[in-house]
All heavy atoms as a GROMACS GRO file, in nm:
protein
  600
    1MET      N    1   0.328  -0.084   1.002
    1MET     CA    2   0.226  -0.170   1.062
    1MET      C    3   0.114  -0.192   0.960
    1MET      O    4   0.066  -0.098   0.898
    1MET     CB    5   0.174  -0.102   1.188
    1MET     CG    6   0.085  -0.188   1.269
    1MET     SD    7   0.057  -0.104   1.427
    1MET     CE    8  -0.088  -0.185   1.474
    2SER      N    9   0.073  -0.314   0.942
    2SER     CA   10  -0.031  -0.343   0.844
    2SER      C   11  -0.170  -0.328   0.906
    2SER      O   12  -0.192  -0.356   1.023
    2SER     CB   13  -0.013  -0.485   0.791
    2SER     OG   14  -0.026  -0.577   0.896
    3GLU      N   15  -0.260  -0.282   0.823
    3GLU     CA   16  -0.399  -0.265   0.868
    3GLU      C   17  -0.473  -0.397   0.851
    3GLU      O   18  -0.439  -0.478   0.766
    3GLU     CB   19  -0.467  -0.158   0.783
    3GLU     CG   20  -0.408  -0.020   0.804
    3GLU     CD   21  -0.483   0.084   0.723
    3GLU    OE1   22  -0.597   0.058   0.681
    3GLU    OE2   23  -0.424   0.191   0.700
    4ILE      N   24  -0.575  -0.416   0.930
    4ILE     CA   25  -0.657  -0.536   0.919
    4ILE      C   26  -0.748  -0.520   0.799
    4ILE      O   27  -0.818  -0.420   0.785
    4ILE     CB   28  -0.739  -0.560   1.047
    4ILE    CG1   29  -0.645  -0.584   1.165
    4ILE    CG2   30  -0.834  -0.677   1.028
    4ILE    CD1   31  -0.717  -0.595   1.297
    5ARG      N   32  -0.746  -0.620   0.710
    5ARG     CA   33  -0.832  -0.617   0.592
    5ARG      C   34  -0.943  -0.719   0.611
    5ARG      O   35  -0.920  -0.829   0.661
    5ARG     CB   36  -0.752  -0.652   0.467
    5ARG     CG   37  -0.644  -0.555   0.435
    5ARG     CD   38  -0.565  -0.592   0.311
    5ARG     NE   39  -0.531  -0.733   0.304
    5ARG     CZ   40  -0.560  -0.812   0.201
    5ARG    NH1   41  -0.621  -0.767   0.096
    5ARG    NH2   42  -0.526  -0.940   0.202
    6TYR      N   43  -1.063  -0.682   0.572
    6TYR     CA   44  -1.179  -0.770   0.582
    6TYR      C   45  -1.229  -0.807   0.444
    6TYR      O   46  -1.213  -0.731   0.348
    6TYR     CB   47  -1.291  -0.702   0.661
    6TYR     CG   48  -1.257  -0.680   0.807
    6TYR    CD1   49  -1.210  -0.558   0.852
    6TYR    CD2   50  -1.272  -0.783   0.899
    6TYR    CE1   51  -1.179  -0.539   0.986
    6TYR    CE2   52  -1.240  -0.765   1.033
    6TYR     CZ   53  -1.195  -0.642   1.075
    6TYR     OH   54  -1.164  -0.624   1.206
    7ALA      N   55  -1.293  -0.921   0.434
    7ALA     CA   56  -1.351  -0.967   0.308
    7ALA      C   57  -1.467  -0.876   0.269
    7ALA      O   58  -1.529  -0.810   0.353
    7ALA     CB   59  -1.400  -1.110   0.321
    8ALA      N   60  -1.496  -0.872   0.140
    8ALA     CA   61  -1.599  -0.783   0.088
    8ALA      C   62  -1.739  -0.823   0.137
    8ALA      O   63  -1.827  -0.738   0.150
    8ALA     CB   64  -1.596  -0.783  -0.064
    9ASP      N   65  -1.760  -0.950   0.168
    9ASP     CA   66  -1.893  -0.995   0.210
    9ASP      C   67  -1.915  -0.984   0.360
    9ASP      O   68  -2.017  -1.031   0.411
    9ASP     CB   69  -1.919  -1.137   0.162
    9ASP     CG   70  -1.819  -1.238   0.216
    9ASP    OD1   71  -1.710  -1.195   0.261
    9ASP    OD2   72  -1.849  -1.358   0.212
   10LYS      N   73  -1.826  -0.917   0.433
   10LYS     CA   74  -1.842  -0.897   0.577
   10LYS      C   75  -1.962  -0.806   0.603
   10LYS      O   76  -1.977  -0.703   0.540
   10LYS     CB   77  -1.717  -0.833   0.636
   10LYS     CG   78  -1.728  -0.805   0.785
   10LYS     CD   79  -1.606  -0.727   0.832
   10LYS     CE   80  -1.613  -0.696   0.978
   10LYS     NZ   81  -1.707  -0.592   1.012
   11PRO      N   82  -2.051  -0.844   0.695
   11PRO     CA   83  -2.164  -0.757   0.727
   11PRO      C   84  -2.115  -0.624   0.785
   11PRO      O   85  -2.011  -0.618   0.850
   11PRO     CB   86  -2.243  -0.835   0.832
   11PRO     CG   87  -2.192  -0.973   0.828
   11PRO     CD   88  -2.055  -0.967   0.771
   12LYS      N   89  -2.193  -0.518   0.764
   12LYS     CA   90  -2.154  -0.387   0.815
   12LYS      C   91  -2.157  -0.384   0.968
   12LYS      O   92  -2.083  -0.310   1.030
   12LYS     CB   93  -2.244  -0.279   0.757
   12LYS     CG   94  -2.228  -0.265   0.607
   12LYS     CD   95  -2.259  -0.126   0.563
   12LYS     CE   96  -2.251  -0.116   0.413
   12LYS     NZ   97  -2.124  -0.075   0.364
   13ASP      N   98  -2.243  -0.464   1.026
   13ASP     CA   99  -2.254  -0.469   1.172
   13ASP      C  100  -2.242  -0.614   1.215
   13ASP      O  101  -2.296  -0.705   1.152
   13ASP     CB  102  -2.390  -0.412   1.215
   13ASP     CG  103  -2.397  -0.385   1.363
   13ASP    OD1  104  -2.304  -0.426   1.437
   13ASP    OD2  105  -2.494  -0.321   1.406
   14CYS      N  106  -2.173  -0.637   1.326
   14CYS     CA  107  -2.151  -0.773   1.374
   14CYS      C  108  -2.281  -0.843   1.412
   14CYS      O  109  -2.287  -0.966   1.415
   14CYS     CB  110  -2.056  -0.771   1.494
   14CYS     SG  111  -1.887  -0.733   1.447
   15ARG      N  112  -2.385  -0.768   1.440
   15ARG     CA  113  -2.514  -0.830   1.477
   15ARG      C  114  -2.569  -0.917   1.365
   15ARG      O  115  -2.647  -1.007   1.388
   15ARG     CB  116  -2.617  -0.723   1.511
   15ARG     CG  117  -2.586  -0.650   1.639
   15ARG     CD  118  -2.694  -0.551   1.670
   15ARG     NE  119  -2.683  -0.441   1.572
   15ARG     CZ  120  -2.769  -0.342   1.562
   15ARG    NH1  121  -2.874  -0.338   1.640
   15ARG    NH2  122  -2.751  -0.246   1.474
   16TYR      N  123  -2.529  -0.891   1.241
   16TYR     CA  124  -2.581  -0.965   1.127
   16TYR      C  125  -2.490  -1.082   1.086
   16TYR      O  126  -2.518  -1.151   0.990
   16TYR     CB  127  -2.601  -0.871   1.009
   16TYR     CG  128  -2.694  -0.757   1.043
   16TYR    CD1  129  -2.645  -0.627   1.051
   16TYR    CD2  130  -2.827  -0.779   1.072
   16TYR    CE1  131  -2.728  -0.522   1.085
   16TYR    CE2  132  -2.911  -0.674   1.106
   16TYR     CZ  133  -2.861  -0.546   1.112
   16TYR     OH  134  -2.943  -0.442   1.146
   17CYS      N  135  -2.384  -1.103   1.161
   17CYS     CA  136  -2.290  -1.211   1.133
   17CYS      C  137  -2.344  -1.343   1.189
   17CYS      O  138  -2.413  -1.346   1.291
   17CYS     CB  139  -2.154  -1.180   1.196
   17CYS     SG  140  -2.030  -1.308   1.172
   18TYR      N  141  -2.309  -1.454   1.124
   18TYR     CA  142  -2.352  -1.586   1.166
   18TYR      C  143  -2.298  -1.620   1.305
   18TYR      O  144  -2.361  -1.691   1.382
   18TYR     CB  145  -2.305  -1.691   1.064
   18TYR     CG  146  -2.339  -1.832   1.102
   18TYR    CD1  147  -2.468  -1.882   1.086
   18TYR    CD2  148  -2.241  -1.916   1.155
   18TYR    CE1  149  -2.498  -2.012   1.121
   18TYR    CE2  150  -2.271  -2.045   1.192
   18TYR     CZ  151  -2.399  -2.092   1.174
   18TYR     OH  152  -2.429  -2.220   1.210
   19PHE      N  153  -2.181  -1.570   1.339
   19PHE     CA  154  -2.115  -1.604   1.465
   19PHE      C  155  -2.152  -1.509   1.579
   19PHE      O  156  -2.093  -1.517   1.686
   19PHE     CB  157  -1.963  -1.604   1.445
   19PHE     CG  158  -1.919  -1.705   1.343
   19PHE    CD1  159  -1.884  -1.665   1.216
   19PHE    CD2  160  -1.917  -1.840   1.373
   19PHE    CE1  161  -1.844  -1.757   1.121
   19PHE    CE2  162  -1.876  -1.933   1.279
   19PHE     CZ  163  -1.841  -1.891   1.152
   20TRP      N  164  -2.248  -1.422   1.559
   20TRP     CA  165  -2.290  -1.330   1.664
   20TRP      C  166  -2.375  -1.406   1.765
   20TRP      O  167  -2.472  -1.472   1.731
   20TRP     CB  168  -2.368  -1.213   1.606
   20TRP     CG  169  -2.407  -1.111   1.706
   20TRP    CD1  170  -2.532  -1.086   1.752
   20TRP    CD2  171  -2.322  -1.019   1.773
   20TRP    NE1  172  -2.531  -0.984   1.844
   20TRP    CE2  173  -2.400  -0.942   1.859
   20TRP    CE3  174  -2.185  -0.996   1.771
   20TRP    CZ2  175  -2.347  -0.842   1.940
   20TRP    CZ3  176  -2.133  -0.897   1.850
   20TRP    CH2  177  -2.215  -0.822   1.934
   21GLY      N  178  -2.338  -1.401   1.892
   21GLY     CA  179  -2.407  -1.478   1.995
   21GLY      C  180  -2.506  -1.396   2.077
   21GLY      O  181  -2.555  -1.445   2.178
   22GLY      N  182  -2.534  -1.275   2.038
   22GLY     CA  183  -2.627  -1.189   2.112
   22GLY      C  184  -2.551  -1.083   2.190
   22GLY      O  185  -2.429  -1.078   2.193
   23LYS      N  186  -2.628  -0.995   2.258
   23LYS     CA  187  -2.566  -0.884   2.332
   23LYS      C  188  -2.477  -0.933   2.445
   23LYS      O  189  -2.370  -0.879   2.469
   23LYS     CB  190  -2.674  -0.792   2.390
   23LYS     CG  191  -2.736  -0.701   2.289
   23LYS     CD  192  -2.830  -0.605   2.359
   23LYS     CE  193  -2.890  -0.508   2.262
   23LYS     NZ  194  -2.979  -0.412   2.328
   24LYS      N  195  -2.519  -1.036   2.514
   24LYS     CA  196  -2.442  -1.083   2.629
   24LYS      C  197  -2.315  -1.157   2.587
   24LYS      O  198  -2.210  -1.138   2.644
   24LYS     CB  199  -2.527  -1.172   2.719
   24LYS     CG  200  -2.635  -1.094   2.791
   24LYS     CD  201  -2.710  -1.183   2.886
   24LYS     CE  202  -2.818  -1.101   2.958
   24LYS     NZ  203  -2.892  -1.184   3.053
   25LYS      N  204  -2.327  -1.244   2.489
   25LYS     CA  205  -2.211  -1.324   2.446
   25LYS      C  206  -2.119  -1.247   2.351
   25LYS      O  207  -1.999  -1.265   2.356
   25LYS     CB  208  -2.258  -1.452   2.375
   25LYS     CG  209  -2.304  -1.559   2.468
   25LYS     CD  210  -2.327  -1.684   2.387
   25LYS     CE  211  -2.362  -1.801   2.476
   25LYS     NZ  212  -2.386  -1.922   2.396
   26GLY      N  213  -2.176  -1.171   2.262
   26GLY     CA  214  -2.096  -1.102   2.160
   26GLY      C  215  -2.054  -1.200   2.051
   26GLY      O  216  -2.120  -1.299   2.025
   27CYS      N  217  -1.941  -1.174   1.992
   27CYS     CA  218  -1.892  -1.261   1.885
   27CYS      C  219  -1.839  -1.391   1.945
   27CYS      O  220  -1.759  -1.389   2.037
   27CYS     CB  221  -1.783  -1.190   1.805
   27CYS     SG  222  -1.723  -1.288   1.667
   28GLU      N  223  -1.882  -1.503   1.891
   28GLU     CA  224  -1.840  -1.632   1.942
   28GLU      C  225  -1.694  -1.662   1.909
   28GLU      O  226  -1.629  -1.739   1.979
   28GLU     CB  227  -1.930  -1.742   1.886
   28GLU     CG  228  -2.073  -1.732   1.936
   28GLU     CD  229  -2.165  -1.834   1.873
   28GLU    OE1  230  -2.118  -1.917   1.793
   28GLU    OE2  231  -2.285  -1.831   1.903
   29LEU      N  232  -1.642  -1.603   1.802
   29LEU     CA  233  -1.504  -1.628   1.762
   29LEU      C  234  -1.406  -1.532   1.829
   29LEU      O  235  -1.290  -1.566   1.847
   29LEU     CB  236  -1.490  -1.613   1.610
   29LEU     CG  237  -1.573  -1.707   1.524
   29LEU    CD1  238  -1.554  -1.674   1.378
   29LEU    CD2  239  -1.533  -1.850   1.550
   30GLY      N  240  -1.451  -1.415   1.863
   30GLY     CA  241  -1.362  -1.312   1.917
   30GLY      C  242  -1.315  -1.220   1.805
   30GLY      O  243  -1.306  -1.261   1.690
   31GLU      N  244  -1.286  -1.096   1.838
   31GLU     CA  245  -1.246  -0.999   1.736
   31GLU      C  246  -1.117  -1.037   1.666
   31GLU      O  247  -1.101  -1.016   1.547
   31GLU     CB  248  -1.229  -0.861   1.800
   31GLU     CG  249  -1.355  -0.780   1.801
   31GLU     CD  250  -1.329  -0.639   1.850
   31GLU    OE1  251  -1.235  -0.573   1.801
   31GLU    OE2  252  -1.404  -0.595   1.938
   32ASP      N  253  -1.024  -1.094   1.738
   32ASP     CA  254  -0.895  -1.129   1.679
   32ASP      C  255  -0.903  -1.251   1.588
   32ASP      O  256  -0.813  -1.273   1.507
   32ASP     CB  257  -0.790  -1.151   1.787
   32ASP     CG  258  -0.830  -1.260   1.886
   32ASP    OD1  259  -0.949  -1.284   1.904
   32ASP    OD2  260  -0.738  -1.321   1.945
   33LYS      N  261  -1.009  -1.330   1.596
   33LYS     CA  262  -1.024  -1.449   1.513
   33LYS      C  263  -1.147  -1.438   1.422
   33LYS      O  264  -1.209  -1.538   1.389
   33LYS     CB  265  -1.036  -1.574   1.599
   33LYS     CG  266  -0.912  -1.600   1.680
   33LYS     CD  267  -0.929  -1.721   1.767
   33LYS     CE  268  -0.805  -1.738   1.855
   33LYS     NZ  269  -0.823  -1.841   1.955
   34CYS      N  270  -1.179  -1.316   1.382
   34CYS     CA  271  -1.297  -1.291   1.297
   34CYS      C  272  -1.288  -1.375   1.169
   34CYS      O  273  -1.182  -1.386   1.108
   34CYS     CB  274  -1.306  -1.143   1.263
   34CYS     SG  275  -1.447  -1.102   1.158
   35TYR      N  276  -1.400  -1.431   1.130
   35TYR     CA  277  -1.408  -1.515   1.011
   35TYR      C  278  -1.375  -1.437   0.885
   35TYR      O  279  -1.324  -1.491   0.788
   35TYR     CB  280  -1.550  -1.574   1.001
   35TYR     CG  281  -1.575  -1.656   0.879
   35TYR    CD1  282  -1.529  -1.786   0.871
   35TYR    CD2  283  -1.645  -1.605   0.771
   35TYR    CE1  284  -1.552  -1.863   0.759
   35TYR    CE2  285  -1.669  -1.680   0.658
   35TYR     CZ  286  -1.623  -1.810   0.652
   35TYR     OH  287  -1.646  -1.886   0.541
   36TYR      N  288  -1.400  -1.307   0.884
   36TYR     CA  289  -1.386  -1.224   0.765
   36TYR      C  290  -1.250  -1.157   0.750
   36TYR      O  291  -1.226  -1.087   0.654
   36TYR     CB  292  -1.497  -1.118   0.763
   36TYR     CG  293  -1.634  -1.179   0.751
   36TYR    CD1  294  -1.715  -1.195   0.862
   36TYR    CD2  295  -1.683  -1.222   0.629
   36TYR    CE1  296  -1.841  -1.252   0.852
   36TYR    CE2  297  -1.808  -1.280   0.617
   36TYR     CZ  298  -1.886  -1.294   0.730
   36TYR     OH  299  -2.010  -1.351   0.718
   37ILE      N  300  -1.158  -1.177   0.844
   37ILE     CA  301  -1.025  -1.117   0.832
   37ILE      C  302  -0.947  -1.188   0.723
   37ILE      O  303  -0.940  -1.310   0.719
   37ILE     CB  304  -0.949  -1.124   0.966
   37ILE    CG1  305  -1.015  -1.034   1.069
   37ILE    CG2  306  -0.803  -1.084   0.947
   37ILE    CD1  307  -0.949  -1.036   1.206
   38LEU      N  308  -0.887  -1.110   0.634
   38LEU     CA  309  -0.806  -1.165   0.525
   38LEU      C  310  -0.660  -1.175   0.569
   38LEU      O  311  -0.615  -1.098   0.653
   38LEU     CB  312  -0.816  -1.073   0.403
   38LEU     CG  313  -0.953  -1.060   0.340
   38LEU    CD1  314  -0.950  -0.956   0.229
   38LEU    CD2  315  -1.002  -1.192   0.286
   39PRO      N  316  -0.586  -1.269   0.513
   39PRO     CA  317  -0.443  -1.279   0.548
   39PRO      C  318  -0.369  -1.156   0.497
   39PRO      O  319  -0.411  -1.093   0.400
   39PRO     CB  320  -0.398  -1.406   0.476
   39PRO     CG  321  -0.497  -1.430   0.370
   39PRO     CD  322  -0.627  -1.371   0.417
   40PRO      N  323  -0.256  -1.122   0.558
   40PRO     CA  324  -0.181  -1.005   0.513
   40PRO      C  325  -0.128  -1.024   0.372
   40PRO      O  326  -0.096  -1.137   0.331
   40PRO     CB  327  -0.068  -0.992   0.614
   40PRO     CG  328  -0.060  -1.122   0.683
   40PRO     CD  329  -0.194  -1.187   0.672
   41GLU      N  330  -0.120  -0.913   0.298
   41GLU     CA  331  -0.068  -0.920   0.162
   41GLU      C  332   0.081  -0.943   0.164
   41GLU      O  333   0.153  -0.889   0.247
   41GLU     CB  334  -0.097  -0.790   0.088
   41GLU     CG  335  -0.241  -0.770   0.051
   41GLU     CD  336  -0.261  -0.642  -0.029
   41GLU    OE1  337  -0.182  -0.548  -0.011
   41GLU    OE2  338  -0.354  -0.639  -0.108
   42GLU      N  339   0.127  -1.025   0.073
   42GLU     CA  340   0.270  -1.049   0.062
   42GLU      C  341   0.331  -0.939  -0.024
   42GLU      O  342   0.270  -0.896  -0.122
   42GLU     CB  343   0.296  -1.185  -0.002
   42GLU     CG  344   0.252  -1.301   0.083
   42GLU     CD  345   0.283  -1.434   0.020
   42GLU    OE1  346   0.364  -1.438  -0.075
   42GLU    OE2  347   0.224  -1.533   0.064
   43PRO      N  348   0.449  -0.894   0.011
   43PRO     CA  349   0.512  -0.790  -0.072
   43PRO      C  350   0.540  -0.845  -0.212
   43PRO      O  351   0.574  -0.962  -0.229
   43PRO     CB  352   0.642  -0.757   0.001
   43PRO     CG  353   0.663  -0.864   0.100
   43PRO     CD  354   0.532  -0.931   0.124
   44LYS      N  355   0.524  -0.757  -0.310
   44LYS     CA  356   0.544  -0.799  -0.448
   44LYS      C  357   0.693  -0.819  -0.473
   44LYS      O  358   0.775  -0.738  -0.434
   44LYS     CB  359   0.487  -0.696  -0.544
   44LYS     CG  360   0.338  -0.686  -0.536
   44LYS     CD  361   0.282  -0.590  -0.637
   44LYS     CE  362   0.132  -0.584  -0.625
   44LYS     NZ  363   0.074  -0.492  -0.722
   45LYS      N  364   0.725  -0.928  -0.538
   45LYS     CA  365   0.863  -0.960  -0.568
   45LYS      C  366   0.904  -0.892  -0.698
   45LYS      O  367   0.825  -0.885  -0.793
   45LYS     CB  368   0.882  -1.111  -0.582
   45LYS     CG  369   0.852  -1.187  -0.455
   45LYS     CD  370   0.870  -1.335  -0.477
   45LYS     CE  371   0.833  -1.413  -0.352
   45LYS     NZ  372   0.841  -1.557  -0.375
   46GLU      N  373   1.028  -0.846  -0.701
   46GLU     CA  374   1.080  -0.788  -0.824
   46GLU      C  375   1.108  -0.899  -0.924
   46GLU      O  376   1.152  -1.007  -0.887
   46GLU     CB  377   1.207  -0.710  -0.794
   46GLU     CG  378   1.184  -0.589  -0.708
   46GLU     CD  379   1.314  -0.513  -0.686
   46GLU    OE1  380   1.408  -0.526  -0.767
   46GLU    OE2  381   1.321  -0.441  -0.586
   47LYS      N  382   1.085  -0.869  -1.050
   47LYS     CA  383   1.109  -0.970  -1.153
   47LYS      C  384   1.258  -0.986  -1.175
   47LYS      O  385   1.333  -0.891  -1.182
   47LYS     CB  386   1.041  -0.929  -1.283
   47LYS     CG  387   0.890  -0.936  -1.276
   47LYS     CD  388   0.828  -0.914  -1.409
   47LYS     CE  389   0.678  -0.929  -1.400
   47LYS     NZ  390   0.614  -0.912  -1.531
   48SER      N  391   1.299  -1.108  -1.185
   48SER     CA  392   1.438  -1.142  -1.208
   48SER      C  393   1.468  -1.134  -1.358
   48SER      O  394   1.382  -1.167  -1.440
   48SER     CB  395   1.464  -1.283  -1.157
   48SER     OG  396   1.591  -1.327  -1.199
   49PRO      N  397   1.588  -1.091  -1.395
   49PRO     CA  398   1.621  -1.093  -1.538
   49PRO      C  399   1.627  -1.235  -1.594
   49PRO      O  400   1.619  -1.255  -1.713
   49PRO     CB  401   1.759  -1.026  -1.544
   49PRO     CG  402   1.814  -1.034  -1.407
   49PRO     CD  403   1.696  -1.039  -1.314
   50CYS      N  404   1.638  -1.333  -1.505
   50CYS     CA  405   1.641  -1.473  -1.548
   50CYS      C  406   1.503  -1.536  -1.546
   50CYS      O  407   1.490  -1.657  -1.560
   50CYS     CB  408   1.736  -1.552  -1.458
   50CYS     SG  409   1.907  -1.501  -1.473
   51GLY      N  410   1.398  -1.456  -1.528
   51GLY     CA  411   1.262  -1.510  -1.525
   51GLY      C  412   1.226  -1.576  -1.656
   51GLY      O  413   1.246  -1.521  -1.764
   52GLY      N  414   1.179  -1.697  -1.652
   52GLY     CA  415   1.141  -1.771  -1.771
   52GLY      C  416   1.253  -1.851  -1.832
   52GLY      O  417   1.234  -1.923  -1.928
   53CYS      N  418   1.373  -1.838  -1.779
   53CYS     CA  419   1.487  -1.912  -1.832
   53CYS      C  420   1.483  -2.055  -1.776
   53CYS      O  421   1.480  -2.074  -1.654
   53CYS     CB  422   1.617  -1.844  -1.794
   53CYS     SG  423   1.764  -1.931  -1.854
   54PRO      N  424   1.485  -2.157  -1.861
   54PRO     CA  425   1.479  -2.294  -1.810
   54PRO      C  426   1.605  -2.334  -1.733
   54PRO      O  427   1.602  -2.425  -1.653
   54PRO     CB  428   1.463  -2.378  -1.936
   54PRO     CG  429   1.514  -2.295  -2.047
   54PRO     CD  430   1.488  -2.152  -2.006
   55TYR      N  431   1.716  -2.264  -1.755
   55TYR     CA  432   1.841  -2.298  -1.686
   55TYR      C  433   1.851  -2.232  -1.550
   55TYR      O  434   1.938  -2.266  -1.472
   55TYR     CB  435   1.961  -2.260  -1.773
   55TYR     CG  436   1.962  -2.336  -1.902
   55TYR    CD1  437   1.922  -2.275  -2.020
   55TYR    CD2  438   2.002  -2.468  -1.906
   55TYR    CE1  439   1.921  -2.346  -2.139
   55TYR    CE2  440   2.002  -2.539  -2.025
   55TYR     CZ  441   1.961  -2.478  -2.141
   55TYR     OH  442   1.960  -2.548  -2.258
   56ALA      N  443   1.766  -2.135  -1.520
   56ALA     CA  444   1.775  -2.062  -1.393
   56ALA      C  445   1.700  -2.132  -1.280
   56ALA      O  446   1.708  -2.092  -1.166
   56ALA     CB  447   1.719  -1.922  -1.411
   57LYS      N  448   1.627  -2.237  -1.310
   57LYS     CA  449   1.547  -2.304  -1.207
   57LYS      C  450   1.634  -2.374  -1.103
   57LYS      O  451   1.613  -2.360  -0.984
   57LYS     CB  452   1.451  -2.404  -1.271
   57LYS     CG  453   1.342  -2.336  -1.349
   57LYS     CD  454   1.248  -2.436  -1.411
   57LYS     CE  455   1.144  -2.364  -1.494
   57LYS     NZ  456   1.056  -2.456  -1.561
   58ASN      N  457   1.732  -2.449  -1.148
   58ASN     CA  458   1.814  -2.528  -1.057
   58ASN      C  459   1.952  -2.466  -1.033
   58ASN      O  460   2.014  -2.490  -0.932
   58ASN     CB  461   1.832  -2.670  -1.110
   58ASN     CG  462   1.701  -2.742  -1.119
   58ASN    OD1  463   1.615  -2.723  -1.036
   58ASN    ND2  464   1.685  -2.825  -1.220
   59HIS      N  465   2.000  -2.389  -1.129
   59HIS     CA  466   2.134  -2.333  -1.120
   59HIS      C  467   2.130  -2.184  -1.154
   59HIS      O  468   2.048  -2.142  -1.233
   59HIS     CB  469   2.229  -2.404  -1.218
   59HIS     CG  470   2.232  -2.552  -1.199
   59HIS    ND1  471   2.293  -2.611  -1.091
   59HIS    CD2  472   2.179  -2.653  -1.273
   59HIS    CE1  473   2.280  -2.742  -1.101
   59HIS    NE2  474   2.210  -2.770  -1.209
   60PRO      N  475   2.222  -2.107  -1.100
   60PRO     CA  476   2.232  -1.967  -1.141
   60PRO      C  477   2.284  -1.957  -1.284
   60PRO      O  478   2.311  -2.059  -1.349
   60PRO     CB  479   2.329  -1.908  -1.040
   60PRO     CG  480   2.405  -2.021  -0.986
   60PRO     CD  481   2.316  -2.140  -0.994
   61CYS      N  482   2.303  -1.838  -1.332
   61CYS     CA  483   2.346  -1.812  -1.469
   61CYS      C  484   2.467  -1.898  -1.505
   61CYS      O  485   2.559  -1.915  -1.426
   61CYS     CB  486   2.380  -1.664  -1.483
   61CYS     SG  487   2.411  -1.617  -1.653
   62ILE      N  488   2.467  -1.953  -1.625
   62ILE     CA  489   2.573  -2.046  -1.665
   62ILE      C  490   2.683  -1.978  -1.746
   62ILE      O  491   2.750  -2.042  -1.825
   62ILE     CB  492   2.514  -2.165  -1.742
   62ILE    CG1  493   2.437  -2.118  -1.865
   62ILE    CG2  494   2.427  -2.248  -1.653
   62ILE    CD1  495   2.389  -2.229  -1.955
   63GLY      N  496   2.700  -1.848  -1.730
   63GLY     CA  497   2.810  -1.780  -1.798
   63GLY      C  498   2.761  -1.680  -1.901
   63GLY      O  499   2.827  -1.582  -1.928
   64PHE      N  500   2.650  -1.706  -1.962
   64PHE     CA  501   2.591  -1.609  -2.054
   64PHE      C  502   2.440  -1.620  -2.042
   64PHE      O  503   2.387  -1.723  -2.002
   64PHE     CB  504   2.638  -1.632  -2.198
   64PHE     CG  505   2.613  -1.770  -2.248
   64PHE    CD1  506   2.497  -1.801  -2.316
   64PHE    CD2  507   2.706  -1.871  -2.228
   64PHE    CE1  508   2.474  -1.929  -2.362
   64PHE    CE2  509   2.684  -1.999  -2.275
   64PHE     CZ  510   2.568  -2.029  -2.342
   65CYS      N  511   2.374  -1.514  -2.075
   65CYS     CA  512   2.229  -1.509  -2.051
   65CYS      C  513   2.151  -1.584  -2.158
   65CYS      O  514   2.150  -1.545  -2.275
   65CYS     CB  515   2.182  -1.364  -2.043
   65CYS     SG  516   2.011  -1.349  -1.995
   66MET      N  517   2.090  -1.692  -2.120
   66MET     CA  518   2.011  -1.772  -2.212
   66MET      C  519   1.884  -1.700  -2.255
   66MET      O  520   1.836  -1.719  -2.366
   66MET     CB  521   1.975  -1.906  -2.148
   66MET     CG  522   2.095  -1.997  -2.122
   66MET     SD  523   2.184  -2.039  -2.272
   66MET     CE  524   2.064  -2.138  -2.357
   67VAL      N  525   1.833  -1.612  -2.168
   67VAL     CA  526   1.710  -1.540  -2.201
   67VAL      C  527   1.734  -1.450  -2.322
   67VAL      O  528   1.653  -1.444  -2.415
   67VAL     CB  529   1.660  -1.460  -2.079
   67VAL    CG1  530   1.543  -1.373  -2.117
   67VAL    CG2  531   1.620  -1.553  -1.967
   68LYS      N  532   1.847  -1.378  -2.321
   68LYS     CA  533   1.878  -1.290  -2.434
   68LYS      C  534   1.895  -1.370  -2.563
   68LYS      O  535   1.847  -1.331  -2.668
   68LYS     CB  536   2.005  -1.211  -2.405
   68LYS     CG  537   1.987  -1.105  -2.299
   68LYS     CD  538   2.117  -1.031  -2.275
   68LYS     CE  539   2.103  -0.934  -2.160
   68LYS     NZ  540   2.230  -0.866  -2.128
   69LEU      N  541   1.962  -1.484  -2.554
   69LEU     CA  542   1.981  -1.568  -2.672
   69LEU      C  543   1.849  -1.623  -2.723
   69LEU      O  544   1.826  -1.630  -2.844
   69LEU     CB  545   2.077  -1.681  -2.641
   69LEU     CG  546   2.224  -1.642  -2.617
   69LEU    CD1  547   2.304  -1.763  -2.571
   69LEU    CD2  548   2.284  -1.583  -2.743
   70MET      N  549   1.761  -1.663  -2.631
   70MET     CA  550   1.631  -1.717  -2.672
   70MET      C  551   1.544  -1.610  -2.736
   70MET      O  552   1.473  -1.635  -2.832
   70MET     CB  553   1.561  -1.781  -2.552
   70MET     CG  554   1.631  -1.908  -2.507
   70MET     SD  555   1.559  -2.007  -2.375
   70MET     CE  556   1.448  -1.905  -2.289
   71LYS      N  557   1.552  -1.485  -2.685
   71LYS     CA  558   1.475  -1.376  -2.744
   71LYS      C  559   1.526  -1.344  -2.885
   71LYS      O  560   1.448  -1.314  -2.973
   71LYS     CB  561   1.482  -1.252  -2.656
   71LYS     CG  562   1.395  -1.263  -2.535
   71LYS     CD  563   1.397  -1.137  -2.453
   71LYS     CE  564   1.311  -1.152  -2.329
   71LYS     NZ  565   1.316  -1.033  -2.244
   72LYS      N  566   1.657  -1.349  -2.905
   72LYS     CA  567   1.713  -1.325  -3.039
   72LYS      C  568   1.665  -1.434  -3.134
   72LYS      O  569   1.636  -1.406  -3.250
   72LYS     CB  570   1.865  -1.324  -3.033
   72LYS     CG  571   1.922  -1.200  -2.973
   72LYS     CD  572   2.074  -1.203  -2.973
   72LYS     CE  573   2.132  -1.082  -2.905
   72LYS     NZ  574   2.279  -1.087  -2.899
   73GLY      N  575   1.655  -1.556  -3.087
   73GLY     CA  576   1.609  -1.665  -3.172
   73GLY      C  577   1.461  -1.654  -3.205
   73GLY      O  578   1.419  -1.691  -3.313
   74ASP      N  579   1.381  -1.595  -3.114
   74ASP     CA  580   1.238  -1.577  -3.139
   74ASP      C  581   1.213  -1.469  -3.241
   74ASP      O  582   1.113  -1.470  -3.312
   74ASP     CB  583   1.166  -1.542  -3.009
   74ASP     CG  584   1.160  -1.658  -2.913
   74ASP    OD1  585   1.180  -1.773  -2.958
   74ASP    OD2  586   1.133  -1.636  -2.793
   75ALA      N  587   1.305  -1.372  -3.252
   75ALA     CA  588   1.286  -1.259  -3.342
   75ALA      C  589   1.302  -1.301  -3.488
   75ALA      O  590   1.252  -1.236  -3.578
   75ALA     CB  591   1.384  -1.147  -3.309
   76LYS      N  592   1.374  -1.409  -3.512
   76LYS     CA  593   1.399  -1.451  -3.651
   76LYS      C  594   1.280  -1.512  -3.716
   76LYS      O  595   1.194  -1.569  -3.671
   76LYS     CB  596   1.516  -1.550  -3.655
   76LYS     CG  597   1.645  -1.483  -3.622
   76LYS     CD  598   1.758  -1.582  -3.631
   76LYS     CE  599   1.889  -1.514  -3.597
   76LYS     NZ  600   2.001  -1.606  -3.603
   0.00000   0.00000   0.00000
């Protein structure tokens, strides 16, 4: 279960927030729709061995690894 993350500029107390409507009204947006809630973090993707290969964008590997060949050519 993910924890709720808030932006760094969130006031420490809701009374100091722009959307605070007073003691009777409370937050005008509601706790679940707080202005300072950040979207959930996306899981980090593992790097593909074909990362950076111009041939991997539209098609899978074409029989031999172009990345390895390109790196060998850069070393010369």
